[in-house]
C-alpha positions, 0 to 999 in steps of 0.5 A: 500500500502506498503511503498516500493511501495510508494518509487517506485512510487515516483522514477518512477514519478521523472524519473527512467530509461526506456531504455532497458539497465537500464530496469533491475534496474526498473524491479527488483524494480517492482518485489518486490525489489528482494524478493524471495517469494518462499524462504520466504514461505518455511521458514515460513511454520510451516511444516518445523519447529520442534518448535513453533517459530524458531529463525533465524538471518536475515542479509543484505550484499553488496557482492563483485559484488555490489549486495544486498543480504538478507539472513537468518540462524538459530541462532547459525548456525556459531558454529562448528558442528551445528545441527538444533534443530528447523527445520525439517531435510529435510528442513534444509538439503536443506538449507545447500546444497543450501547455500553451492552451492550458486547461481549456476545453475540458482537457488538462495539459499534457505537462500536468502530472497532478491536479488537486482543485482547491485543497486548502479552500475546501478544508477551511470551508468544510469545517473538517477538523485539523487532524483530518485536514492534516492527514489529507494534506500529508497524503497529498505531500506523500503522493507527490513524492511517490509520483516523483519517485515513479518517474525517476525510475525511467527519466532523469528528474530534476526537482528542486521544489517540495510540498510540505504539510503544515499544521499550526494550531487548528489549521492545516495547509500546503506549502510549496517551496524550493528545497534547500 
């Protein structure tokens, strides 16, 4: 059993919300914490590579809407006029197109490996006790680490950021920071 599954079970035992309004939070956690399995399979499919072990950056972020997003990009992608030397051109073109369009038209970008909608906002609105909130956030943190480890088996992963579960008093939240 994955560590993230253990945290989910703990959160459920303590008291994750079960009413219809807050069910989306629990459903996302039950649905592999928002991991985009098709995108991971495409990234890890060696038919999409030009080298034996492509280098990718994996990074989490909390966007302006409070959503947790974990994305990947080829190492060096931010440089001007980047042309992938490590990924098959059609796959890389699909990557660039979906990233440019973003999550419009009901499709998550191929660059997105994990998407968890408003985890902290839901927890605050739902009145979930701090222990269940913290267990769920620990599950999200654990799932990110599991995801990074899974991808590292096939690709060379650079990840300088981390997700941390924070508990202070009766509030729990997620922090994304650079590893130091």
